[in-house]
C-alpha positions as CSV (number, residue, x, y, z in Angstrom):
1,X,-23.0,-7.6,10.8
2,X,-21.3,-7.4,14.1
3,X,-19.9,-10.9,13.8
4,X,-18.5,-10.2,10.4
5,X,-16.8,-7.0,11.6
6,X,-15.4,-8.8,14.6
7,X,-14.0,-11.5,12.4
8,X,-12.5,-8.9,10.0
9,X,-11.0,-7.1,13.0
10,X,-9.4,-10.2,14.4
11,X,-7.9,-11.1,11.0
12,X,-6.7,-7.6,10.4
13,X,-5.0,-7.5,13.8
14,X,-3.1,-10.7,13.0
15,X,-2.1,-9.7,9.5
16,X,-1.1,-6.3,10.8
17,X,1.7,-7.9,12.8
18,X,3.2,-9.2,9.5
19,X,2.7,-5.9,7.8
20,X,4.3,-4.0,10.6
21,X,7.5,-6.0,10.2
22,X,8.7,-4.2,7.0
23,X,7.8,-0.8,8.4
24,X,9.5,-1.6,11.7
25,X,12.6,-2.7,9.8
26,X,12.3,0.5,7.8
27,X,12.2,2.6,11.0
28,X,15.3,0.8,12.3
29,X,17.1,1.4,9.1
30,X,16.0,5.0,8.5
31,X,18.8,6.5,10.6
32,X,21.3,4.6,8.5
33,X,19.6,5.4,5.2
34,X,19.6,9.1,6.0
35,X,23.1,9.1,7.4
36,X,25.6,10.5,4.9
37,X,28.2,8.1,6.2
38,X,26.3,5.2,4.5
39,X,24.0,6.9,2.0
40,X,24.1,10.4,0.8
41,X,20.8,12.4,0.4
42,X,21.2,11.9,-3.4
43,X,21.6,8.1,-2.9
44,X,18.4,8.1,-0.7
45,X,16.6,9.8,-3.6
46,X,17.9,7.2,-6.0
47,X,16.8,4.5,-3.7
48,X,13.3,5.8,-3.6
49,X,13.2,5.9,-7.5
50,X,14.5,2.3,-7.6
51,X,11.9,1.2,-5.1
52,X,9.2,2.8,-7.1
53,X,10.6,1.0,-10.2
54,X,10.5,-2.3,-8.4
55,X,6.8,-2.0,-7.8
56,X,6.3,-1.6,-11.5
57,X,8.5,-4.6,-12.2
58,X,6.7,-6.9,-9.7
59,X,3.4,-6.1,-11.4
60,X,4.7,-6.9,-14.8
61,X,6.6,-10.0,-13.8
62,X,3.8,-11.7,-12.0
63,X,1.0,-10.4,-14.2
64,X,-1.0,-10.0,-11.0
65,X,-2.1,-13.7,-11.1
66,X,-2.2,-13.7,-7.3
67,X,-5.3,-11.5,-7.6
68,X,-6.8,-14.0,-10.0
69,X,-6.3,-16.8,-7.5
70,X,-8.3,-14.8,-5.0
71,X,-11.2,-14.6,-7.4
72,X,-11.1,-18.2,-8.7
73,X,-10.4,-19.8,-5.3
74,X,-14.1,-19.4,-4.5
75,X,-15.4,-20.0,-8.0
76,X,-17.9,-22.9,-7.8
77,X,-16.6,-24.4,-11.1
78,X,-13.1,-24.9,-9.7
79,X,-13.7,-25.8,-6.0
80,X,-12.5,-29.3,-6.5
81,X,-9.7,-28.2,-8.8
82,X,-8.0,-25.7,-6.5
83,X,-4.6,-27.5,-6.4
84,X,-4.4,-27.7,-10.2
85,X,-5.4,-24.0,-10.5
86,X,-2.6,-23.1,-8.1
87,X,-0.1,-25.1,-10.2
88,X,-1.4,-23.4,-13.4
89,X,-0.9,-20.0,-11.9
90,X,2.6,-20.9,-10.7
91,X,3.6,-22.0,-14.2
92,X,2.1,-18.9,-15.7
93,X,3.8,-16.6,-13.2
94,X,7.2,-18.2,-13.7
95,X,6.8,-17.9,-17.5
96,X,5.9,-14.2,-17.5
97,X,8.6,-13.5,-14.9
98,X,11.3,-15.2,-17.0
99,X,10.0,-13.4,-20.2
100,X,10.1,-9.9,-18.8
101,X,13.3,-10.4,-16.8
102,X,15.1,-11.6,-19.9
103,X,13.9,-8.6,-22.0
104,X,14.8,-6.0,-19.3
105,X,18.3,-7.5,-18.8
106,X,19.0,-6.9,-22.5
107,X,18.4,-3.1,-22.0
108,X,19.9,-2.9,-18.5
109,X,22.5,-0.3,-19.5
110,X,20.0,2.0,-21.1
111,X,17.7,1.7,-18.1
112,X,20.6,2.5,-15.8
113,X,21.3,5.8,-17.6
114,X,17.6,6.7,-17.4
115,X,17.2,5.9,-13.7
116,X,20.4,6.9,-12.1
117,X,22.4,8.7,-14.8
118,X,25.2,6.1,-14.8
119,X,25.7,3.4,-17.4
120,X,28.0,1.2,-15.2
121,X,25.3,0.2,-12.7
122,X,24.2,-2.9,-14.6
123,X,25.0,-5.1,-11.5
124,X,22.7,-2.8,-9.4
125,X,19.9,-3.2,-11.9
126,X,20.3,-6.9,-12.2
127,X,19.9,-7.1,-8.4
128,X,16.8,-5.0,-8.7
129,X,15.4,-7.3,-11.5
130,X,16.2,-10.4,-9.4
131,X,14.5,-9.1,-6.3
132,X,11.4,-8.1,-8.3
133,X,11.2,-11.5,-9.9
134,X,11.5,-13.3,-6.6
135,X,8.8,-10.9,-5.1
136,X,6.4,-11.7,-8.0
137,X,6.7,-15.4,-7.4
138,X,6.4,-15.0,-3.6
139,X,3.0,-13.4,-4.0
140,X,1.4,-16.7,-5.0
141,X,2.2,-18.8,-1.8
142,X,1.5,-15.7,0.3
143,X,-1.9,-15.3,-1.3
144,X,-2.7,-19.0,-0.8
145,X,-1.8,-18.7,2.9
146,X,-4.5,-16.1,3.3
147,X,-7.1,-17.9,1.3
148,X,-6.6,-21.0,3.4
149,X,-6.8,-18.8,6.5
150,X,-3.3,-19.5,7.9
151,X,-2.5,-16.1,9.3
152,X,0.0,-17.4,11.8
153,X,2.2,-19.0,9.1
154,X,1.7,-15.9,7.0
155,X,2.9,-13.6,9.8
156,X,5.7,-15.8,10.9
157,X,7.1,-16.1,7.4
158,X,6.9,-12.3,6.9
159,X,8.7,-11.7,10.2
160,X,11.4,-14.3,9.3
161,X,12.0,-12.6,6.0
162,X,12.4,-9.1,7.4
163,X,14.7,-10.2,10.2
164,X,17.0,-11.7,7.6
165,X,16.7,-8.5,5.5
166,X,17.5,-6.3,8.5
167,X,20.6,-8.3,9.6
168,X,22.0,-8.6,6.0
169,X,21.4,-4.9,5.3
170,X,23.3,-3.9,8.4
171,X,26.1,-6.2,7.3
172,X,26.3,-5.0,3.7
173,X,25.5,-1.3,4.3
174,X,27.0,-0.5,7.7
175,X,29.8,-3.0,8.0
176,X,30.9,-3.4,4.4
177,X,29.8,0.0,3.1
178,X,28.3,-1.4,-0.1
179,X,25.7,1.3,-0.5
180,X,22.7,0.7,-2.7
181,X,24.1,-2.6,-4.0
182,X,24.4,-3.8,-0.4
183,X,20.7,-3.0,0.2
184,X,19.5,-5.0,-2.8
185,X,21.9,-7.9,-2.1
186,X,20.4,-8.2,1.4
187,X,16.9,-8.1,-0.1
188,X,17.7,-10.9,-2.6
189,X,19.1,-13.1,0.2
190,X,16.0,-12.6,2.4
191,X,13.7,-13.4,-0.6
192,X,15.5,-16.6,-1.5
193,X,15.4,-17.7,2.1
194,X,11.6,-17.2,2.5
195,X,10.9,-18.8,-0.9
196,X,12.7,-21.9,0.2
197,X,10.5,-22.1,3.3
198,X,7.2,-21.3,1.5
199,X,8.1,-23.4,-1.5
200,X,7.7,-26.6,0.7
201,X,4.2,-25.4,1.6
202,X,3.4,-24.5,-2.0
203,X,4.4,-28.0,-3.3
204,X,2.1,-29.6,-0.9
205,X,-0.8,-27.6,-2.2
206,X,-0.5,-28.1,-6.0
207,X,-1.5,-30.8,-8.4
208,X,0.7,-31.1,-11.5
209,X,-2.0,-30.4,-14.0
210,X,-2.7,-27.3,-16.1
211,X,-6.2,-26.0,-16.2
212,X,-6.2,-24.4,-19.7
213,X,-9.7,-23.1,-19.6
214,X,-9.2,-21.5,-16.2
215,X,-5.9,-20.0,-17.3
216,X,-7.6,-18.4,-20.3
217,X,-10.3,-17.0,-18.1
218,X,-7.8,-15.7,-15.5
219,X,-5.6,-14.2,-18.2
220,X,-8.6,-12.3,-19.7
221,X,-9.6,-11.2,-16.2
222,X,-6.2,-9.9,-15.4
223,X,-5.3,-8.3,-18.7
224,X,-7.4,-5.1,-18.3
225,X,-6.5,-5.0,-14.6
226,X,-2.8,-5.3,-15.5
227,X,-3.1,-2.2,-17.6
228,X,-4.8,-0.6,-14.7
229,X,-2.2,-1.8,-12.2
230,X,0.7,-0.6,-14.4
231,X,-1.0,2.7,-15.0
232,X,-1.6,3.0,-11.2
233,X,2.1,2.3,-10.4
234,X,3.2,4.8,-13.1
235,X,0.7,7.2,-11.6
236,X,2.3,6.8,-8.1
237,X,6.0,7.0,-9.3
238,X,5.7,9.8,-11.8
239,X,6.1,12.4,-9.1
240,X,9.6,11.3,-8.1
241,X,10.8,11.1,-11.7
242,X,9.1,14.4,-12.6
243,X,10.7,16.2,-9.7
244,X,14.1,15.2,-11.0
245,X,13.4,16.0,-14.6
246,X,11.0,18.9,-14.7
247,X,12.4,21.1,-11.9
248,X,16.1,20.5,-12.5
249,X,16.3,19.4,-8.9
250,X,18.9,17.2,-7.4
251,X,18.3,13.7,-6.2
252,X,18.4,15.2,-2.7
253,X,15.0,17.0,-3.4
254,X,13.6,13.6,-4.6
255,X,14.8,12.2,-1.3
256,X,13.1,14.9,0.8
257,X,9.8,14.3,-1.1
258,X,10.2,10.6,-0.8
259,X,10.6,10.6,2.9
260,X,7.4,12.5,3.4
261,X,5.6,10.3,0.9
262,X,7.0,7.1,2.6
263,X,5.7,8.2,6.0
264,X,2.2,8.7,4.7
265,X,2.4,5.5,2.6
266,X,3.2,3.6,5.8
267,X,-0.5,3.8,6.6
268,X,-1.3,2.1,3.3
269,X,1.4,-0.5,3.7
270,X,0.7,-1.5,7.3
271,X,-3.0,-0.7,7.9
272,X,-4.7,-0.8,4.6
273,X,-2.8,-3.8,3.2
274,X,-3.6,-5.7,6.4
275,X,-7.3,-4.9,6.1
276,X,-7.4,-5.9,2.4
277,X,-5.6,-9.2,3.1
278,X,-8.6,-10.1,5.4
279,X,-11.3,-8.2,3.5
280,X,-10.9,-9.3,-0.2
281,X,-11.9,-12.9,0.4
282,X,-14.7,-11.8,2.7
283,X,-16.1,-9.4,0.0
284,X,-16.4,-12.3,-2.5
285,X,-17.9,-14.6,0.2
286,X,-20.6,-12.0,0.9
287,X,-21.6,-11.5,-2.7
288,X,-24.8,-13.4,-2.4
289,X,-25.6,-13.0,1.3
290,X,-28.5,-11.0,2.7
291,X,-27.4,-7.6,4.1
292,X,-24.2,-7.6,2.0
293,X,-24.7,-4.0,0.8
294,X,-25.0,-2.6,4.3
295,X,-21.9,-4.5,5.2
296,X,-20.1,-3.0,2.1
297,X,-21.3,0.5,3.1
298,X,-19.9,0.1,6.6
299,X,-16.6,-1.1,5.2
300,X,-16.1,2.3,3.4
301,X,-17.1,4.3,6.4
302,X,-15.0,2.5,9.0
303,X,-12.0,2.1,6.7
304,X,-12.2,5.8,5.9
305,X,-12.3,6.7,9.6
306,X,-9.3,4.6,10.4
307,X,-7.3,6.0,7.6
308,X,-8.2,9.6,8.3
309,X,-7.5,9.3,12.0
310,X,-4.1,7.7,11.4
311,X,-3.2,10.2,8.8
312,X,-4.2,13.1,11.1
313,X,-2.0,11.6,13.8
314,X,0.9,11.5,11.4
315,X,0.2,15.0,10.1
316,X,0.1,16.4,13.6
317,X,3.2,14.7,14.9
318,X,5.2,14.2,11.6
319,X,7.5,17.0,12.4
320,X,8.6,15.5,15.7
321,X,8.9,12.0,14.2
322,X,11.2,13.1,11.4
323,X,13.4,15.1,13.8
324,X,13.7,12.1,16.1
325,X,14.5,9.5,13.4
326,X,16.4,11.3,10.7
327,X,20.1,12.0,11.0
328,X,20.4,14.7,8.3
329,X,18.7,18.1,8.6
330,X,18.2,18.3,4.9
331,X,15.2,15.9,5.4
332,X,13.5,18.0,8.1
333,X,11.2,19.8,5.7
334,X,9.6,16.5,4.6
335,X,6.8,16.9,7.1
336,X,5.3,19.8,5.1
337,X,4.5,17.2,2.3
338,X,2.7,14.9,4.7
339,X,-0.8,16.6,4.9
340,X,-1.0,17.1,1.1
341,X,-0.1,13.5,0.3
342,X,-2.5,12.4,3.1
343,X,-5.5,13.9,1.2
344,X,-4.4,12.0,-1.9
345,X,-4.2,8.7,0.1
346,X,-7.7,9.3,1.6
347,X,-9.3,9.5,-1.9
348,X,-7.1,6.7,-3.1
349,X,-8.6,4.5,-0.3
350,X,-12.2,5.5,-1.2
351,X,-11.5,4.7,-4.8
352,X,-10.0,1.3,-4.0
353,X,-13.0,0.4,-1.9
354,X,-15.5,1.4,-4.6
355,X,-13.8,-0.6,-7.3
356,X,-13.0,-3.6,-5.2
357,X,-16.5,-4.0,-4.0
358,X,-18.6,-3.1,-7.0
359,X,-16.6,-3.3,-10.3
360,X,-14.7,-6.4,-9.4
361,X,-17.8,-8.2,-8.3
362,X,-19.6,-7.5,-11.6
363,X,-16.2,-8.1,-13.5
364,X,-16.2,-4.6,-15.1
365,X,-12.5,-4.4,-14.8
366,X,-12.1,-2.6,-18.1
367,X,-13.6,0.5,-16.7
368,X,-10.9,0.5,-14.0
369,X,-8.1,0.3,-16.6
370,X,-9.5,3.1,-18.7
371,X,-10.1,5.4,-15.7
372,X,-6.6,4.7,-14.4
373,X,-5.0,5.5,-17.8
374,X,-6.9,8.8,-18.0
375,X,-6.0,9.7,-14.4
376,X,-2.3,8.9,-15.1
377,X,-2.3,11.2,-18.1
378,X,-4.0,14.0,-16.0
379,X,-1.4,13.5,-13.3
380,X,1.5,13.7,-15.8
381,X,0.0,16.9,-17.3
382,X,-0.4,18.4,-13.8
383,X,3.2,17.5,-13.0
384,X,4.4,19.3,-16.1
385,X,2.4,22.4,-15.1
386,X,2.9,22.5,-11.3
387,X,6.3,21.0,-10.6
388,X,8.4,23.7,-12.4
389,X,6.5,26.3,-10.3
390,X,6.1,24.6,-6.9
391,X,8.7,21.9,-7.0
392,X,7.9,19.0,-4.6
393,X,4.7,20.7,-3.5
394,X,3.6,20.8,-7.1
395,X,4.1,17.0,-7.3
396,X,2.0,16.5,-4.1
397,X,-0.8,18.8,-5.3
398,X,-0.9,16.9,-8.6
399,X,-1.4,13.7,-6.8
400,X,-4.3,15.1,-4.8
401,X,-6.2,16.5,-7.8
402,X,-5.6,13.3,-9.8
403,X,-6.8,11.0,-7.0
404,X,-9.9,13.1,-6.5
405,X,-10.7,12.8,-10.2
406,X,-10.0,9.1,-10.2
407,X,-12.3,8.5,-7.2
408,X,-15.2,10.5,-8.8
409,X,-15.0,8.4,-12.0
410,X,-14.7,5.0,-10.3
411,X,-17.4,5.9,-7.7
412,X,-19.9,6.9,-10.3
413,X,-19.4,3.8,-12.5
414,X,-19.4,1.5,-9.5
415,X,-22.7,2.9,-8.3
416,X,-24.1,2.5,-11.8
417,X,-23.3,-1.2,-12.1
418,X,-23.6,-2.3,-8.4
419,X,-25.2,0.3,-6.2
420,X,-24.1,0.4,-2.6
421,X,-25.6,3.0,-0.2
422,X,-22.3,4.5,1.0
423,X,-22.5,7.3,3.6
424,X,-20.5,9.6,1.3
425,X,-21.7,12.9,2.8
426,X,-20.5,11.9,6.3
427,X,-17.2,10.8,4.9
428,X,-16.6,14.1,3.0
429,X,-17.4,16.0,6.2
430,X,-14.8,14.0,8.0
431,X,-12.2,14.8,5.2
432,X,-13.0,18.5,5.6
433,X,-12.4,18.2,9.4
434,X,-9.1,16.5,8.6
435,X,-8.0,19.4,6.3
436,X,-8.9,22.0,8.9
437,X,-7.2,20.3,11.8
438,X,-4.2,19.4,9.6
439,X,-3.8,23.0,8.6
440,X,-4.0,24.2,12.2
441,X,-1.2,21.7,13.2
442,X,1.0,23.2,10.5
443,X,0.6,26.6,12.0
444,X,2.3,25.3,15.2
445,X,5.5,24.2,13.4
446,X,7.6,27.2,14.4
447,X,6.5,27.3,18.0
448,X,8.7,26.0,20.9
449,X,8.2,22.3,21.7
450,X,6.7,23.1,25.2
451,X,3.8,25.0,23.6
452,X,3.7,23.0,20.3
453,X,3.1,19.5,21.8
454,X,0.1,20.4,24.0
455,X,-1.5,22.3,21.2
456,X,-1.1,19.3,18.8
457,X,-2.5,16.9,21.4
458,X,-5.5,19.2,21.7
459,X,-5.9,19.3,17.9
460,X,-5.8,15.5,17.7
461,X,-8.2,15.0,20.6
462,X,-10.8,17.3,19.1
463,X,-11.2,15.1,16.0
464,X,-13.7,12.6,17.4
465,X,-15.7,15.3,19.1
466,X,-16.0,17.3,15.9
467,X,-17.2,14.2,14.1
468,X,-19.8,13.6,16.8
469,X,-21.1,17.2,16.4
470,X,-21.4,16.6,12.7
471,X,-23.4,13.4,13.2
472,X,-20.8,11.2,11.7
473,X,-22.2,8.2,13.6
474,X,-25.7,6.7,13.5
475,X,-27.6,6.2,16.8
476,X,-27.0,2.4,16.7
477,X,-23.3,3.0,16.3
478,X,-23.2,5.4,19.2
479,X,-24.9,2.8,21.3
480,X,-22.4,0.1,20.3
481,X,-19.5,2.4,21.1
482,X,-20.9,3.1,24.6
483,X,-21.3,-0.7,25.1
484,X,-17.7,-1.2,24.2
485,X,-16.6,1.6,26.5
486,X,-18.5,0.0,29.3
487,X,-16.8,-3.4,28.5
488,X,-13.4,-1.7,28.7
489,X,-14.0,-1.5,32.5
490,X,-14.1,-5.3,32.4
491,X,-11.3,-6.4,30.1
492,X,-11.9,-10.1,30.6
493,X,-15.5,-9.8,29.4
494,X,-14.5,-7.7,26.5
495,X,-11.9,-10.2,25.4
496,X,-14.5,-13.0,25.6
497,X,-16.9,-11.1,23.4
498,X,-14.3,-10.2,20.8
499,X,-13.0,-13.8,20.6
500,X,-16.5,-15.2,20.0
501,X,-17.2,-16.3,16.4
C-alpha cells in the first residue's frame, strides 16, 4: 500500500509540473485579461463562455477515444496489438473531428449570434473550432505518453506549448491589440507547434493497420460515456449562459462569476488532473490485485483531504489573491463565489472517484450517462428558479445542489456493483469543517488587512487540528505521519525513502 502511494505521489508531482504550466500562464495573463485596455469586463465574460464552449467541442470532436486507449492499453487481448490500436484510434479521432468541424462551420454565423450576440464573428468561431479540433487530436499522443510512463516528455511538451502560447498572446493581445481573436490565434499557433513535435513520437508508436473489432468495442464503450461527458460539460457551462440569459445581466456579471469559478477550478485543472493522469492507469492495474479495495478507499480519503485543504486555502485567501492579480475593481466581488463553488467541486471529486473506480471497472458506463443527464436537467431547472432571484449566487448554489445529487446517485450505484469500503463518514465531517471555517473567513472580509490576515492564518491552521479531534485519521495513519515528521529532520533520509520503488 505504502509503495503504491509513494509511486502515485511521485508521478503526480511530475505531472503537476506540466499541469501548473497553463495555470501559471493564466496567472501571468490575468492582469492583461482583466485590464480594460486590452479586454473589457464584457469581453472577459465572452471569453469565459467561449472557453466553456471549447470544452464541449473537444469532447465531441475526439469522441473521448483517448479514454478508450487507457482502458484497452492494458486489455490482455490487445497487448501485442497496441500500435495498431493507437493507429485505429488516430484514424477514428481524425474522422470524427473532421465530421463535427465541418458541420459546425456551416452554422458558424448562427452560433456566433447565440454565443456573443454578433453575426460577424465567424472568423473568431473558426479559430475556436480550429483550436478545439487540434486539442482533440493532441489528447491521443498525450495519453500515450502517460501510458508508456514518459512523464518527462509529457511535462516538457506541455511547458513548451504554453511558453509559445504566452509569448504569442502577449504579441497578439498586448502589442497588436487583437482582443479575443488574438488570444485564439496564439492558441492555434501553440497547438500546431506541439502537434508537430508529438506527431513524430506518435508515428513511431503506430502500426498502419485498423483493428476493426477493437474499434467497435471502443466505440460502444465510449458512446454512453460520450453522452455523459457532453452532459457533464453542459452541466458545467450552463451557469454562465444562464446568468446572461435568465437574469438579464451583462457579460460583465458573467466575467465576475467566471473569475471566481476559474480560481476554484484551478484546483481541478492543476491538482486533480495531475492525480488522475497517474491514477487512472494504476486503478486498472490494481483491478485483480489483493488489497485493491483498501487502496481504492484510501484514494478517496486522501484525494478528498488534498482537495478540501487546497480549496479552504483558496477560500480563506481568495480575497487577497484577487485584489493582488486583478486590474479592475469590478472583479473584486468574485471571491464571494469561491466557497460556494468549492463545495460543488468537493462533491464533484467524490463522484468522479466513485465512478472511475467502480463503474468503469465493471463497465457500467450507461449508469453514468443516465445520472449525468438527470443531474444536468436538475441543474438547468435550479438555474431557472434561482438565478432570477440570486443572480450569480443562484448559479453557484444550483451547482452545489446538483453536484450533491449527482454524487449520491453515482455513489449508491457504484457500491451496488463494486463495493468499496470508503470512509464516507470521516469525509463528510471534513466537509462540514470546511464549510464552518470557510464561513468564518468570509466574516473577516470587511476587516482591515492587519487584523484580517492573522485571523485567516489562524482559521487555516485550525483545519488539521479539528480533523484530528474528529478522528479523521486511523491510528496507523497517525503513526505514519509521525514517522514522516521525524524524517523531516533528516531530509536526506526522507528523500531516500521516497525515491525507493
